[in-house]
N, C-alpha and C positions, 0 to 999 in steps of 0.2 A: 294427537288423534288415535282412535284405536286402529290396532292393525285388522285388516279384513281376516274374519275367521275361515276355516277350511269348512267347505259346503259339500254336502252330498246331495243334490237335488232329485225329487223325483223326476221320473222321465218327462220331457217335453213331447208332446205328442201331436205330431204334424201330419196324421193320415192322410188329410185332403192335400197336403202339400208333398207327399211321398217320402217322408222321413221321420223317424223318431230319435231324440237325442236323449242319452243318459249320461249326465255329468258328475264327476267327482272331482274335489280339489278346490283350489282357489279360483274365484270368478274373475280376479282381476288379471288381464294377460300380462305375461312378461315377454319381454325380446331377450334371447340369448343368442349365442353363435353355435350353432350346432357343428358336429363333424360329419362328413359324408361316411355312410357304410349301408350295406344291404344285407338283410338276413333273411334267409329261406328255408322254411321247415317242412318236414315230410308228410305233416297231416294229422299226427295224434296229440298227446299232450306236449306242450310247449317244453324245450329245453331252457331251464332256467339259467344257467350260466351264459346260453347264447342269448337269451332275451336281456340280461344284465348287459351284455356287450353292446347290445343295440341301443339301450335305455341311457347308458352312459353318453351316448354320442348326442343326445337332445340337450345334454349340459344344463338340466335343471328347468328345461322349458316344458311346453304345452303338447300332449301326446293326444292323436285322434286316431280312433279305431274306425275303419270303414268295413260295413259289412251289408249284406242285402236280406238277412234273416237273423233270428236270435235276439239276445238282449245285451245286457250289461256284464257279460261273464268276464271281461277282461279288465275291468275298472279298477276294483281293488288289487287284482293280482299285479297289474302295471304300476298302480300308484302307490301301495304301501308294503306289499306282501315280498317283494324282490329286494327292498332295501335300497334303492336307487331313488335319489330325491328327484322328482319332477313337480312342476307347478300344477298339472291338472291332467286329468284323462277323460276324455271326452268320447264316447261311442256314438256314431251316427249309422242307424240302420236306414239305408237308403232302398226304396221299392220301386223307384220309377226315374225316368229322366227329369222329371219336374222336380223330384226331390233332389237328384244329384246337382241341379242347376239353381236351386234355391239360394238367394242371396244369404241367407244364414250359413248354409252348408259351405258354400263358396268362402265366406269371410273366415269362419273356423279352420277351414283346411289350408287356407293360404296362410294363417298365422301359426300354423303348428311347427314345432320344432321336430316332430317325428311323427310318420305315418305308419300304422300297422293294418295289414289287410287279412280279415279273418277268413275261416274256411268257408264253405256253402257251395254254390253253383257259380263255376267262373263265366257261365253265359251272361248271368245277372250283371256282373261287374262290367263284361265287355258292352253289353246293350244299353246299361244305364250310365256309363261313365264315357264311353269312347265318343270322340268326334262333338265334343261340347266344351264348356267352359270348366267343367271339372277336370277332364283331361288336361287342360292347359295348366291349371293351378297344380296339379300333382306333378307334371313335369316341370314347373317352375320349382316346385320344391326340391326335386332332385337335381337338377342341372343350374339352376341359378343361386338358391340359397345353399345348394349343395348339402341337404340336410338327410338324415337316415331314414330309410323305409325299409319294410319288410313284410313277410306274409306267409301264411301256412296255407297247406292244401290248395284250395282254388286261389286263395291269395298268393300262393308261390307259382301257381301255373300262370298268371298274366304278368308276371314280372319280366319274362323274357322279351327279346325284341322280336322273337316269333312266339307263337303260343297255341295250345289246343283249346280253342274256343267252346267245345261241347255245345254247338249251336243246336245240333240235332241230338244230344245226348252223349253218353260215353261210349267208349269203344274198348273192347278186350285186346290183350296181344293177338290172341288167335284169330279174331275178326280182322284186325288190322293187317296181319301177315298173309292172311288168305285173299285179302282183297283190299290193296292200298288205296283204292279210290272209292271205298263203300262211302254211303250218303252220309255217315256220321264221323267220318274222317274229316273234319272241319278245322283248318289251320289258319291263323291270321299272320301276317308278316310285316314288320316295318310300318305299322300304322296305329300303335296305341301307345305304350308306356315307353320310354326311353331311360333306361338305366345303365349305367357305365358298367363296363365288364359284362354285360348280359346282353349287348346290342346284337350279337350273332349266335345266340343261346336259344334254345327252347328246354324249358324245364318239364320234369314229371315228377308226381308225388307217391305216396302209399306204394313205394317201390317193392315192398316185399309183401304186400296183402292188398290186391292181387300183385302176381308177378306183372309188371309192366314193362320189362326191357323190351319185349318185341315190338310193342306198339311205338315206343320210344325209337327204335331203328328204323320203324316205318316213316315216323315223322321226319327224320333225317334224310330218309331215302327219297321222299317226295319233294323236299326242297331241292336236293341235288337234282332229281329227275326232271322237275318242272322247270327249274330257273338255273341249273347249273351252280348253285349256291351251297357251298360246303359247310352247312349249319353245324354248330356244336351243341352238346346236350349237357344239364346238370340234372341229377336226380338224387333224391333223398330217400332212404327207409323212413318208416313212420315216426319213429322217434329221434330222427337225426336233424339237425341245422347246419347249413353252411353259411358262414358270415365272412365277407368280403370288404375289406377297408380299402382306403384311397391307393394303396400300394399294389393291389390286386391279388394279394395273398388270400386264397379262399380256405379259412379254417373251419375244420370239420368237428362239431360237437355230437358226443352220444354218450353211451355208457358200455363201450366196448373194453375189456373181453368179457364183463358180465353178461352181454347180449351182443348178437350178431347184427350191429348195426353201422350201416355204411353209406357213404355217398359215392357217386359214380359220376366221373368226367369223361364225357365221351366225344369223340373226334374223328372224321373218316380218316382212311389210312392216306396219308399224304403221297404215298406212291402211286396211289390209285387214282389216277387223272382221267380215266376213261368212262364211258357210260356204265349205269348200273346193268347187270346183266337181263334182268326181267324186272319192270316196273310199270304195270298196266292194269287197266280195269278187268275186274272178274278173273285175275289170273295170281296165283300166290306169288310172293316176291321172291325172287332169288338176287341177293347182295353178298355174294360170296368172296371174290377176290383171293382165292386160295384159303379160304377161311379167316382171312385178315381184312375184312371190309371195315371195320371199325376198331379202334384202338382205344381201350377204356382203363382209366386208372380208377381202381377201386381203393377207397380210403376208410379205414374204420375211424368212427368218431370217438373221442374221449371227453371225460367230462370237463378238461380244460382247453380243448379244441387245440391239441398239441399238433396234430397232423394237418397237413394242407396240400393245396394244389395251386400252382401259380396260372392265374387266369387271365393275367396282364398279356403273355405270351405262350399261348397255348403249346406252340410246337416246340418250345423250349422243353417241355415235359419236366418240369421242375416241381419236385413234391417231397414229401416225408411221408413215410409210414404206410405207404398203399403199395399195392401189387398191380401189374399190368395183365390185362385180358384182352383177347382177341375175340370179337363178336362177329358173325355171319348169319345171314338168313338164306336157305336153301328149299326152296320148293315149300315157302311158308313155315318153316321152322327155324328156330333160333339155335345155333350152335355156338357154345361159349367154350373156349380153351385158354390155359395159360399163355401169356404172351410177353414180350418185352416193350420198350419205349418205343415209340415211333421213330422210324428212321430219321424222319425231318428234325428230330430233337439233336442229331448229330451236327446239324447246320451251325449250332452256336459256337463251336469250337474251331475257329479259324480254318474253314472248310477250304480243302485245296492249298493249304499253307505250304511253304516251301521248307518247313523245318525239318522234316523227314522226307527225303527222296526214295522213291521206289523205282527200282530198274530191274529187268524191264517192265514196262507197262502198255500195252497188254503182257500178261505172264502167261506161264504155263504150268509145269509141275511144281515150281517153288517160287515164292515171293520173297525177293531180296530188297534189304535196306542198304543205302550206300553208309550210313552210320549205325553203330550199335543201339539196340533199343534195351532200355531197362526200365519195365513198368508193365502195364496191362496193355493187351492187345485183343481187340475184338472184331471179328468179320461178320457182317450181315448180307444175307442175299437181297435180291432185288425187290421182295416183299417184306422185307425188315426181320425175317428170321435169322436168330443168331446162329452162325454155323462153325466159328471157331472162337474160343476164348482163353486166354491165359493171364492170370491176374499176375503173375510175377514172371513176366516173358525176359529172358535174357539173351541177346543174339542179334544175327541180322539177316536170318533166313527162316522161313515157314515152309513147311511141307503141304502143298495145297492138290496133291495129285488125287485126292479124293472129291474135289470139288467139281462139279458140272461147269462147262463153258458157260460165260454169260457175265452180267454185271454184278458187282458187288461192292461195299462200303467197309473201309476199314477205319476203325478208330483207336488212335494210339494215344496213350498217357504216360508221358516219360519224362523225368528231369524237372518237372514243373510245367510242362507244355501239354497242351491236348490239341491233337490234330485229327481231322477227319479227310479221306480222299476216295474219290471214285477209283475203282479197279476194274479192270476187264481180264477174264481168264479167256484163252483162245481155246 
């Protein structure tokens, strides 16, 4: 019997049914065992290596591209241009709820080993795909089949557990910071797609053009103010991709240092448990907390995705290649300064262990150890600012006469042990 040849069909037009199909590849469905992965991109040209990373997880199966406008621009790119073997690529341009819930569409998406969301208008995705059978099929793909999924621009925007829906159009950073409750500040939460590692994340895209850091901070502020929910953020510059595998390591792809291409991993300062200073309608946002309301790990993307941040446990602040920044919004303006890892990261290292005894505690002008320390010692104040650091400390006493009274944290790495303790200066 002859093998079925590869086909490149003309588009199947289903305007009356609310979708159009563009198909490339082998028309006979194959069933493979995919591997979970999520890849989110900032909204310009796709990063080839990141897309290869995602395609490989389909394990030679069928790829479905979902979009609400455009045509078959992804078909040849994903099917043959990247050199990763897949059985087929089908683009479904869905323009209504009727299209989203058409039996043909549901069948194709349910059989896919990989799903990719194109750019466009995220409100179309939300209004066409949410609260119907297609939403169920996509969530089954992610969490039951544990198959790869990704998206760019609007496709990235909808993959967080919370998302900016753009129901009333987009919003700029200046508009959002000047009025956090503007009519076009529309956020959905925990009611759409359920992607591992992104369930408590809101994403943003095109981060460098225009500058969207301010509005992203407002997204996080609204969730904290309205629901007491410390949401996290992941954002990409336009040519940057973040790819997350089953272990929770978010690898950052880009073309740094040839270009200033970064991903941003944003979390509220874990020491800031109080309310936001000013977050109300028709009033500029102030979320300051001593200039450190948000702790941000800024990671340059490389061609091979060598730098990363661990999103399995955000508070651990485990990553490579990045730098920490502090973000704060004061009277509707974003302030960005150099920073250090969030103090909660220190909790990973045997917090309050008895390996090194400090006496007395509380202390006054000197901090003394009962055993000699040979290693690095860092002291942080109550909002995470490092006020003392010695990489090669040797001894059993530190002069603290210049420190003001209050709560501090000391982190000691000595002789293969790592310890963190709360200390108080009288």
